[in-house]
PyMOL Python script that loads the backbone (N, CA, C, O; Angstrom):
from pymol import cmd

cmd.read_pdbstr("""\
ATOM      1  N   MET A   1       0.052  43.360  13.274  1.00  0.00           N
ATOM      2  CA  MET A   1      -0.205  41.950  13.509  1.00  0.00           C
ATOM      3  C   MET A   1      -1.656  41.734  13.888  1.00  0.00           C
ATOM      4  O   MET A   1      -2.227  40.688  13.577  1.00  0.00           O
ATOM      5  N   THR A   2      -2.257  42.696  14.549  1.00  0.00           N
ATOM      6  CA  THR A   2      -3.647  42.564  14.966  1.00  0.00           C
ATOM      7  C   THR A   2      -4.567  42.519  13.749  1.00  0.00           C
ATOM      8  O   THR A   2      -5.566  41.799  13.753  1.00  0.00           O
ATOM      9  N   SER A   3      -4.238  43.278  12.713  1.00  0.00           N
ATOM     10  CA  SER A   3      -5.103  43.305  11.534  1.00  0.00           C
ATOM     11  C   SER A   3      -5.110  41.947  10.838  1.00  0.00           C
ATOM     12  O   SER A   3      -6.120  41.564  10.247  1.00  0.00           O
ATOM     13  N   PHE A   4      -4.000  41.215  10.897  1.00  0.00           N
ATOM     14  CA  PHE A   4      -3.945  39.882  10.295  1.00  0.00           C
ATOM     15  C   PHE A   4      -4.943  38.951  10.977  1.00  0.00           C
ATOM     16  O   PHE A   4      -5.696  38.245  10.305  1.00  0.00           O
ATOM     17  N   PHE A   5      -4.950  38.949  12.293  1.00  0.00           N
ATOM     18  CA  PHE A   5      -5.875  38.087  13.027  1.00  0.00           C
ATOM     19  C   PHE A   5      -7.325  38.532  12.842  1.00  0.00           C
ATOM     20  O   PHE A   5      -8.225  37.694  12.780  1.00  0.00           O
ATOM     21  N   ALA A   6      -7.556  39.829  12.754  1.00  0.00           N
ATOM     22  CA  ALA A   6      -8.908  40.340  12.540  1.00  0.00           C
ATOM     23  C   ALA A   6      -9.421  39.910  11.170  1.00  0.00           C
ATOM     24  O   ALA A   6     -10.567  39.480  11.035  1.00  0.00           O
ATOM     25  N   ARG A   7      -8.561  40.030  10.146  1.00  0.00           N
ATOM     26  CA  ARG A   7      -8.970  39.588   8.808  1.00  0.00           C
ATOM     27  C   ARG A   7      -9.196  38.090   8.781  1.00  0.00           C
ATOM     28  O   ARG A   7     -10.140  37.615   8.150  1.00  0.00           O
ATOM     29  N   PHE A   8      -8.347  37.348   9.454  1.00  0.00           N
ATOM     30  CA  PHE A   8      -8.478  35.885   9.496  1.00  0.00           C
ATOM     31  C   PHE A   8      -9.785  35.475  10.175  1.00  0.00           C
ATOM     32  O   PHE A   8     -10.454  34.546   9.722  1.00  0.00           O
ATOM     33  N   ALA A   9     -10.149  36.158  11.249  1.00  0.00           N
ATOM     34  CA  ALA A   9     -11.375  35.832  11.976  1.00  0.00           C
ATOM     35  C   ALA A   9     -12.621  36.171  11.161  1.00  0.00           C
ATOM     36  O   ALA A   9     -13.652  35.514  11.307  1.00  0.00           O
ATOM     37  N   GLN A  10     -12.535  37.190  10.306  1.00  0.00           N
ATOM     38  CA  GLN A  10     -13.684  37.606   9.513  1.00  0.00           C
ATOM     39  C   GLN A  10     -13.782  36.877   8.179  1.00  0.00           C
ATOM     40  O   GLN A  10     -14.815  36.947   7.514  1.00  0.00           O
ATOM     41  N   ASP A  11     -12.736  36.187   7.785  1.00  0.00           N
ATOM     42  CA  ASP A  11     -12.734  35.483   6.501  1.00  0.00           C
ATOM     43  C   ASP A  11     -13.627  34.253   6.593  1.00  0.00           C
ATOM     44  O   ASP A  11     -13.396  33.378   7.427  1.00  0.00           O
ATOM     45  N   GLU A  12     -14.647  34.183   5.740  1.00  0.00           N
ATOM     46  CA  GLU A  12     -15.595  33.073   5.775  1.00  0.00           C
ATOM     47  C   GLU A  12     -15.427  32.134   4.581  1.00  0.00           C
ATOM     48  O   GLU A  12     -16.221  31.207   4.425  1.00  0.00           O
ATOM     49  N   SER A  13     -14.443  32.340   3.755  1.00  0.00           N
ATOM     50  CA  SER A  13     -14.285  31.495   2.571  1.00  0.00           C
ATOM     51  C   SER A  13     -13.957  30.050   2.951  1.00  0.00           C
ATOM     52  O   SER A  13     -14.392  29.122   2.269  1.00  0.00           O
ATOM     53  N   GLY A  14     -13.208  29.851   4.013  1.00  0.00           N
ATOM     54  CA  GLY A  14     -12.906  28.496   4.457  1.00  0.00           C
ATOM     55  C   GLY A  14     -14.147  27.789   4.977  1.00  0.00           C
ATOM     56  O   GLY A  14     -14.341  26.600   4.726  1.00  0.00           O
ATOM     57  N   ALA A  15     -14.981  28.517   5.698  1.00  0.00           N
ATOM     58  CA  ALA A  15     -16.223  27.931   6.214  1.00  0.00           C
ATOM     59  C   ALA A  15     -17.146  27.558   5.065  1.00  0.00           C
ATOM     60  O   ALA A  15     -17.815  26.525   5.119  1.00  0.00           O
ATOM     61  N   THR A  16     -17.191  28.377   4.034  1.00  0.00           N
ATOM     62  CA  THR A  16     -18.026  28.079   2.872  1.00  0.00           C
ATOM     63  C   THR A  16     -17.520  26.831   2.167  1.00  0.00           C
ATOM     64  O   THR A  16     -18.318  25.995   1.743  1.00  0.00           O
ATOM     65  N   ALA A  17     -16.230  26.695   2.038  1.00  0.00           N
ATOM     66  CA  ALA A  17     -15.664  25.513   1.396  1.00  0.00           C
ATOM     67  C   ALA A  17     -15.986  24.258   2.203  1.00  0.00           C
ATOM     68  O   ALA A  17     -16.285  23.210   1.629  1.00  0.00           O
ATOM     69  N   ILE A  18     -15.928  24.359   3.504  1.00  0.00           N
ATOM     70  CA  ILE A  18     -16.255  23.213   4.358  1.00  0.00           C
ATOM     71  C   ILE A  18     -17.735  22.856   4.212  1.00  0.00           C
ATOM     72  O   ILE A  18     -18.085  21.677   4.160  1.00  0.00           O
ATOM     73  N   GLU A  19     -18.594  23.857   4.147  1.00  0.00           N
ATOM     74  CA  GLU A  19     -20.027  23.592   3.968  1.00  0.00           C
ATOM     75  C   GLU A  19     -20.284  22.889   2.642  1.00  0.00           C
ATOM     76  O   GLU A  19     -21.056  21.932   2.589  1.00  0.00           O
ATOM     77  N   TYR A  20     -19.650  23.350   1.578  1.00  0.00           N
ATOM     78  CA  TYR A  20     -19.815  22.693   0.283  1.00  0.00           C
ATOM     79  C   TYR A  20     -19.273  21.267   0.325  1.00  0.00           C
ATOM     80  O   TYR A  20     -19.846  20.369  -0.292  1.00  0.00           O
ATOM     81  N   GLY A  21     -18.195  21.054   1.033  1.00  0.00           N
ATOM     82  CA  GLY A  21     -17.649  19.713   1.183  1.00  0.00           C
ATOM     83  C   GLY A  21     -18.602  18.789   1.920  1.00  0.00           C
ATOM     84  O   GLY A  21     -18.762  17.628   1.542  1.00  0.00           O
ATOM     85  N   LEU A  22     -19.236  19.295   2.973  1.00  0.00           N
ATOM     86  CA  LEU A  22     -20.213  18.494   3.715  1.00  0.00           C
ATOM     87  C   LEU A  22     -21.427  18.169   2.859  1.00  0.00           C
ATOM     88  O   LEU A  22     -21.939  17.051   2.908  1.00  0.00           O
ATOM     89  N   ILE A  23     -21.890  19.130   2.080  1.00  0.00           N
ATOM     90  CA  ILE A  23     -23.029  18.882   1.195  1.00  0.00           C
ATOM     91  C   ILE A  23     -22.663  17.818   0.166  1.00  0.00           C
ATOM     92  O   ILE A  23     -23.453  16.910  -0.095  1.00  0.00           O
ATOM     93  N   ALA A  24     -21.479  17.921  -0.415  1.00  0.00           N
ATOM     94  CA  ALA A  24     -21.040  16.928  -1.400  1.00  0.00           C
ATOM     95  C   ALA A  24     -20.926  15.547  -0.772  1.00  0.00           C
ATOM     96  O   ALA A  24     -21.280  14.550  -1.401  1.00  0.00           O
ATOM     97  N   ALA A  25     -20.440  15.478   0.452  1.00  0.00           N
ATOM     98  CA  ALA A  25     -20.322  14.188   1.142  1.00  0.00           C
ATOM     99  C   ALA A  25     -21.696  13.582   1.400  1.00  0.00           C
ATOM    100  O   ALA A  25     -21.882  12.379   1.221  1.00  0.00           O
ATOM    101  N   LEU A  26     -22.656  14.394   1.815  1.00  0.00           N
ATOM    102  CA  LEU A  26     -24.010  13.889   2.054  1.00  0.00           C
ATOM    103  C   LEU A  26     -24.660  13.403   0.759  1.00  0.00           C
ATOM    104  O   LEU A  26     -25.347  12.381   0.756  1.00  0.00           O
ATOM    105  N   ILE A  27     -24.449  14.119  -0.327  1.00  0.00           N
ATOM    106  CA  ILE A  27     -24.976  13.683  -1.620  1.00  0.00           C
ATOM    107  C   ILE A  27     -24.331  12.363  -2.020  1.00  0.00           C
ATOM    108  O   ILE A  27     -25.008  11.476  -2.540  1.00  0.00           O
ATOM    109  N   GLY A  28     -23.043  12.226  -1.787  1.00  0.00           N
ATOM    110  CA  GLY A  28     -22.351  10.973  -2.100  1.00  0.00           C
ATOM    111  C   GLY A  28     -22.888   9.807  -1.289  1.00  0.00           C
ATOM    112  O   GLY A  28     -23.067   8.711  -1.820  1.00  0.00           O
ATOM    113  N   VAL A  29     -23.146  10.031  -0.013  1.00  0.00           N
ATOM    114  CA  VAL A  29     -23.704   8.966   0.830  1.00  0.00           C
ATOM    115  C   VAL A  29     -25.088   8.566   0.333  1.00  0.00           C
ATOM    116  O   VAL A  29     -25.421   7.381   0.306  1.00  0.00           O
ATOM    117  N   ALA A  30     -25.895   9.548  -0.061  1.00  0.00           N
ATOM    118  CA  ALA A  30     -27.235   9.250  -0.575  1.00  0.00           C
ATOM    119  C   ALA A  30     -27.154   8.453  -1.873  1.00  0.00           C
ATOM    120  O   ALA A  30     -27.939   7.527  -2.078  1.00  0.00           O
ATOM    121  N   ILE A  31     -26.225   8.797  -2.741  1.00  0.00           N
ATOM    122  CA  ILE A  31     -26.066   8.067  -4.011  1.00  0.00           C
ATOM    123  C   ILE A  31     -25.635   6.635  -3.744  1.00  0.00           C
ATOM    124  O   ILE A  31     -26.174   5.704  -4.342  1.00  0.00           O
ATOM    125  N   VAL A  32     -24.678   6.449  -2.860  1.00  0.00           N
ATOM    126  CA  VAL A  32     -24.204   5.094  -2.550  1.00  0.00           C
ATOM    127  C   VAL A  32     -25.328   4.274  -1.916  1.00  0.00           C
ATOM    128  O   VAL A  32     -25.512   3.107  -2.264  1.00  0.00           O
ATOM    129  N   GLY A  33     -26.073   4.868  -0.999  1.00  0.00           N
ATOM    130  CA  GLY A  33     -27.188   4.161  -0.367  1.00  0.00           C
ATOM    131  C   GLY A  33     -28.264   3.779  -1.371  1.00  0.00           C
ATOM    132  O   GLY A  33     -28.779   2.662  -1.335  1.00  0.00           O
ATOM    133  N   GLY A  34     -28.601   4.685  -2.254  1.00  0.00           N
ATOM    134  CA  GLY A  34     -29.604   4.398  -3.276  1.00  0.00           C
ATOM    135  C   GLY A  34     -29.131   3.340  -4.250  1.00  0.00           C
ATOM    136  O   GLY A  34     -29.899   2.450  -4.616  1.00  0.00           O
ATOM    137  N   ALA A  35     -27.886   3.419  -4.675  1.00  0.00           N
ATOM    138  CA  ALA A  35     -27.350   2.430  -5.609  1.00  0.00           C
ATOM    139  C   ALA A  35     -27.280   1.052  -4.965  1.00  0.00           C
ATOM    140  O   ALA A  35     -27.505   0.044  -5.634  1.00  0.00           O
ATOM    141  N   THR A  36     -26.973   1.001  -3.690  1.00  0.00           N
ATOM    142  CA  THR A  36     -26.918  -0.280  -2.986  1.00  0.00           C
ATOM    143  C   THR A  36     -28.313  -0.911  -2.909  1.00  0.00           C
ATOM    144  O   THR A  36     -28.467  -2.111  -3.138  1.00  0.00           O
ATOM    145  N   ALA A  37     -29.315  -0.109  -2.592  1.00  0.00           N
ATOM    146  CA  ALA A  37     -30.682  -0.629  -2.497  1.00  0.00           C
ATOM    147  C   ALA A  37     -31.185  -1.099  -3.862  1.00  0.00           C
ATOM    148  O   ALA A  37     -31.750  -2.187  -3.975  1.00  0.00           O
ATOM    149  N   VAL A  38     -30.983  -0.296  -4.879  1.00  0.00           N
ATOM    150  CA  VAL A  38     -31.434  -0.655  -6.228  1.00  0.00           C
ATOM    151  C   VAL A  38     -30.624  -1.833  -6.753  1.00  0.00           C
ATOM    152  O   VAL A  38     -31.170  -2.709  -7.423  1.00  0.00           O
ATOM    153  N   GLY A  39     -29.338  -1.863  -6.459  1.00  0.00           N
ATOM    154  CA  GLY A  39     -28.483  -2.951  -6.933  1.00  0.00           C
ATOM    155  C   GLY A  39     -28.908  -4.299  -6.384  1.00  0.00           C
ATOM    156  O   GLY A  39     -28.892  -5.294  -7.108  1.00  0.00           O
ATOM    157  N   GLY A  40     -29.286  -4.346  -5.119  1.00  0.00           N
ATOM    158  CA  GLY A  40     -29.736  -5.597  -4.518  1.00  0.00           C
ATOM    159  C   GLY A  40     -31.014  -6.106  -5.167  1.00  0.00           C
ATOM    160  O   GLY A  40     -31.135  -7.295  -5.459  1.00  0.00           O
ATOM    161  N   LYS A  41     -31.969  -5.207  -5.393  1.00  0.00           N
ATOM    162  CA  LYS A  41     -33.229  -5.595  -6.022  1.00  0.00           C
ATOM    163  C   LYS A  41     -33.002  -6.011  -7.476  1.00  0.00           C
ATOM    164  O   LYS A  41     -33.608  -6.972  -7.950  1.00  0.00           O
ATOM    165  N   LEU A  42     -32.138  -5.297  -8.174  1.00  0.00           N
ATOM    166  CA  LEU A  42     -31.844  -5.631  -9.565  1.00  0.00           C
ATOM    167  C   LEU A  42     -31.164  -6.982  -9.659  1.00  0.00           C
ATOM    168  O   LEU A  42     -31.472  -7.773 -10.551  1.00  0.00           O
ATOM    169  N   SER A  43     -30.252  -7.252  -8.759  1.00  0.00           N
ATOM    170  CA  SER A  43     -29.564  -8.541  -8.745  1.00  0.00           C
ATOM    171  C   SER A  43     -30.549  -9.683  -8.501  1.00  0.00           C
ATOM    172  O   SER A  43     -30.465 -10.721  -9.157  1.00  0.00           O
ATOM    173  N   ALA A  44     -31.473  -9.500  -7.570  1.00  0.00           N
ATOM    174  CA  ALA A  44     -32.470 -10.530  -7.285  1.00  0.00           C
ATOM    175  C   ALA A  44     -33.372 -10.753  -8.496  1.00  0.00           C
ATOM    176  O   ALA A  44     -33.716 -11.894  -8.806  1.00  0.00           O
ATOM    177  N   MET A  45     -33.753  -9.697  -9.170  1.00  0.00           N
ATOM    178  CA  MET A  45     -34.609  -9.813 -10.345  1.00  0.00           C
ATOM    179  C   MET A  45     -33.893 -10.559 -11.471  1.00  0.00           C
ATOM    180  O   MET A  45     -34.475 -11.443 -12.100  1.00  0.00           O
ATOM    181  N   LEU A  46     -32.645 -10.209 -11.721  1.00  0.00           N
ATOM    182  CA  LEU A  46     -31.890 -10.872 -12.783  1.00  0.00           C
ATOM    183  C   LEU A  46     -31.601 -12.324 -12.443  1.00  0.00           C
ATOM    184  O   LEU A  46     -31.570 -13.167 -13.339  1.00  0.00           O
ATOM    185  N   THR A  47     -31.390 -12.635 -11.180  1.00  0.00           N
ATOM    186  CA  THR A  47     -31.194 -14.025 -10.765  1.00  0.00           C
ATOM    187  C   THR A  47     -32.476 -14.823 -11.015  1.00  0.00           C
ATOM    188  O   THR A  47     -32.413 -15.958 -11.488  1.00  0.00           O
ATOM    189  N   GLY A  48     -33.622 -14.247 -10.706  1.00  0.00           N
ATOM    190  CA  GLY A  48     -34.891 -14.915 -10.955  1.00  0.00           C
ATOM    191  C   GLY A  48     -35.113 -15.171 -12.435  1.00  0.00           C
ATOM    192  O   GLY A  48     -35.561 -16.252 -12.817  1.00  0.00           O
ATOM    193  N   ILE A  49     -34.806 -14.195 -13.267  1.00  0.00           N
ATOM    194  CA  ILE A  49     -34.928 -14.378 -14.723  1.00  0.00           C
ATOM    195  C   ILE A  49     -33.987 -15.467 -15.199  1.00  0.00           C
ATOM    196  O   ILE A  49     -34.366 -16.313 -16.008  1.00  0.00           O
ATOM    197  N   SER A  50     -32.763 -15.446 -14.698  1.00  0.00           N
ATOM    198  CA  SER A  50     -31.774 -16.459 -15.091  1.00  0.00           C
ATOM    199  C   SER A  50     -32.245 -17.864 -14.704  1.00  0.00           C
ATOM    200  O   SER A  50     -32.101 -18.805 -15.484  1.00  0.00           O
ATOM    201  N   ASN A  51     -32.798 -18.003 -13.520  1.00  0.00           N
ATOM    202  CA  ASN A  51     -33.278 -19.309 -13.074  1.00  0.00           C
ATOM    203  C   ASN A  51     -34.423 -19.814 -13.961  1.00  0.00           C
ATOM    204  O   ASN A  51     -34.501 -21.011 -14.238  1.00  0.00           O
ATOM    205  N   LYS A  52     -35.292 -18.936 -14.400  1.00  0.00           N
ATOM    206  CA  LYS A  52     -36.402 -19.343 -15.255  1.00  0.00           C
ATOM    207  C   LYS A  52     -35.904 -19.707 -16.655  1.00  0.00           C
ATOM    208  O   LYS A  52     -36.487 -20.574 -17.306  1.00  0.00           O
ATOM    209  N   LEU A  53     -34.848 -19.066 -17.122  1.00  0.00           N
ATOM    210  CA  LEU A  53     -34.311 -19.392 -18.441  1.00  0.00           C
ATOM    211  C   LEU A  53     -33.589 -20.738 -18.413  1.00  0.00           C
ATOM    212  O   LEU A  53     -33.627 -21.474 -19.399  1.00  0.00           O
ATOM    213  N   VAL A  54     -32.937 -21.069 -17.310  1.00  0.00           N
ATOM    214  CA  VAL A  54     -32.187 -22.313 -17.204  1.00  0.00           C
ATOM    215  C   VAL A  54     -33.129 -23.495 -17.002  1.00  0.00           C
ATOM    216  O   VAL A  54     -32.926 -24.555 -17.595  1.00  0.00           O
ATOM    217  N   ALA A  55     -34.143 -23.328 -16.181  1.00  0.00           N
ATOM    218  CA  ALA A  55     -35.059 -24.431 -15.884  1.00  0.00           C
ATOM    219  C   ALA A  55     -36.488 -23.968 -16.129  1.00  0.00           C
ATOM    220  O   ALA A  55     -37.180 -23.591 -15.183  1.00  0.00           O
ATOM    221  N   PRO A  56     -36.947 -23.989 -17.383  1.00  0.00           N
ATOM    222  CA  PRO A  56     -38.313 -23.534 -17.655  1.00  0.00           C
ATOM    223  C   PRO A  56     -39.335 -24.498 -17.055  1.00  0.00           C
ATOM    224  O   PRO A  56     -39.077 -25.695 -16.929  1.00  0.00           O
ATOM    225  N   GLN A  57     -40.477 -23.968 -16.696  1.00  0.00           N
ATOM    226  CA  GLN A  57     -41.512 -24.818 -16.064  1.00  0.00           C
ATOM    227  C   GLN A  57     -42.652 -25.076 -17.011  1.00  0.00           C
ATOM    228  O   GLN A  57     -43.607 -25.766 -16.655  1.00  0.00           O
TER     229      GLN A  57
END
""", "prot")
cmd.dss("prot")
cmd.show_as("cartoon", "prot")
cmd.util.cbc("prot")
cmd.orient("prot")
């Protein structure tokens, strides 16, 4: 029974999976943040173009 706990304590595959999960989560947060920032600016730009097409000066 002791060897089971010793092997379990030395097994790092679960820790590696958790690290990869954290990295993936951080990348996802960065993508969402970037898309939100770009989306807001793109929306404002397209609204401005639309306003100029509807009411030319």
